[in-house]
N, C-alpha and C positions, 0 to 999 in steps of 0.2 A: 664923374667919370665919363671920359672920352668914350664915345663909341663908333669909332672910326674903324673902317673896315679893315680886317688883318689879312685878308685873301684877296691879292688881284690878279685877274686871269684874262686871257685875250684866247680864243681859237678861231680858225679859218680852215674852210674845207674847199678843197679843190673840185672842179667840177668836171671830171670825167679826163684831166690831164694837166700838166703844167709845172709849176716850181713855185713854191712862196715862202719866205722866211718872217717869222713874226716874232714882237718882243715885248716887253713889260719894263719900263723903266722907274723907279721911284727913289729918291734921295740918294741919286748916284747909282744904285744897285740897281742891274740888268738880268734878265733872264730871256732867253732867247730860243727858237724851236725853228724847225725846219720841215717841211714835207713836199714831195714830189710824184708825179705821176698818178693816174686813178681817180679814185674820190679820197685819198688821204687826207687827214688833219693835221694842221699846224697848230700846237698850242706851246704856251708860255706861261709861268705862273710864280708869282712871289708871295711868300707867306711871311706874315708878322711873328717875330719872336716875343719871348715873354720881358725882354729888356727895351723893347721899342723900336727895334732895328727889323731888316728885312733879311729872308734868306730865299 
């Protein structure tokens, strides 16, 4: 049985201001996020499905 991770995520937090974009790409599937201003957090996450794909 393959024990490959079925959840892949990234987060980035601003330090008082600015603008940031983040993304996760696996097997051609991409999820992206955006944050701006203050101490906001950008996050993007891909989850594995039961058929071996990503969503």
